[in-house]
Steps between C-alpha positions, in 0.01 A plus 500: 500500500609847432689628807322836477164320567635285787370605834516357847181560698473376858145380450293365221296758321222268445448325850739693720683179601868563593724424203785256533598494143398606143171323529234527772487180704124550550349604172791454268506850346837621392666791672534771222407855423131533467475857389356510143800622309543424106834320577342278762208410280737409213712289738196323658357417157838359394526286812152362469560421128819306580332317774205398285737421210713280708203306649371451139821379365550247794143388442544434131820313574332275751211437278709303253677289770272211577332544830721781630242768506242312696744329720677820594173681566372215725836499692451869572744634251246756382650851506704432193211414284184648353207338681376192294134614470612837376732346259237262378260781427762697302619197303129401434442848357810481286392149381148625394664791308744252325205273413298790369775622281565158361129435424428849344823601335666163407161323439630204692311296778662522841683182603295289737161639397531299174523172705196614712297592197583160343370333815179707474450404140564133563245485791246690289526265198730758320226773491593858501345629838400868526621515869853351456668820599313527830594127595863577419491815718329315786752210493786724477387699804448179703839341418678653802241375771491174326865477520496579881238226551698227311827606674341472840341160423840357441675691785236459782755505776608855398296812589264637239704832476799294374299371209365854433841657489644213299219525249521875463883493447463202260241679303720812464777287344255320269364825377847611428562170306185556296601857406844378386325218317265738327800692359675175412197371312528779247836351375445124555194270443240525774490132570875493573457804726227338695715182551794716621258692729357177647836359573615819669190529717522138603873518586472826678202373706683183589799683649278764659301223687816339626640842609186643684365179655850356566431146384708235318534492117279199470232664709525812301460318169196316628339813647570708186347250263201446732471867538497571121247233442268622767540857376405382150202320645384792702528744193321231277227475760445877529500528119243219471279657766531847334401350160195344661400817669549728202312254270198491745506883520552540125196277432287692751595834331405355171169372630413839655592669169290266294183531716406847376559413146279200532222716674515741202472211246206359692314840492549525127 
């Protein structure tokens, strides 16, 4: 910090606790000049930017090391990282922007949605359904809670919060993988990109499970395979239920629209 801005107050300006160092032992506020000078404002802005930048950089590094982000956060090493839920929201927004740009400017279907759309077509006898987009949106929204449920089922001895943090951190990494794969699919065949993506997600999940839950390699392999299969079954179940609901609702709407037309024809 700039020496001109360094001060040594005897008591904290925020809570009046006696100061024993640079930071207050009671509220954590830093001992500095609080008069609103232009130089102080610039210095404070720079300090805050560097702090956020360092946290974001540490978080991005940890995101790509299997299990590190979740394990560190659960062990209490939190001050160096952006909170997982905040990071998840930011990455989700970025992922939505990338998917939108790809769909509207490159005329390419986002990876993953094609597989889900294929499942919907297969279940509905290859018919083009008018509510496919709503189903895909709903299933995408429910993927995180479904991931938490499946993770907890196979790790019942762990607290639920462990599965929540693990699922959030894993979802962040998977979204990054999807964004990189979206860019890669512009250069290489989509099928090859999906295979590479599936391999990376499976391998990353395997190592993450072993790191976070601290189990053997054999146990991690079993739990990862079982978790992936259960997750697929849950997503498929939600998709089938959604198709049934939207089909019933769509038929009801069609019936209601047809009734006035029939009454008019009867009058004629």
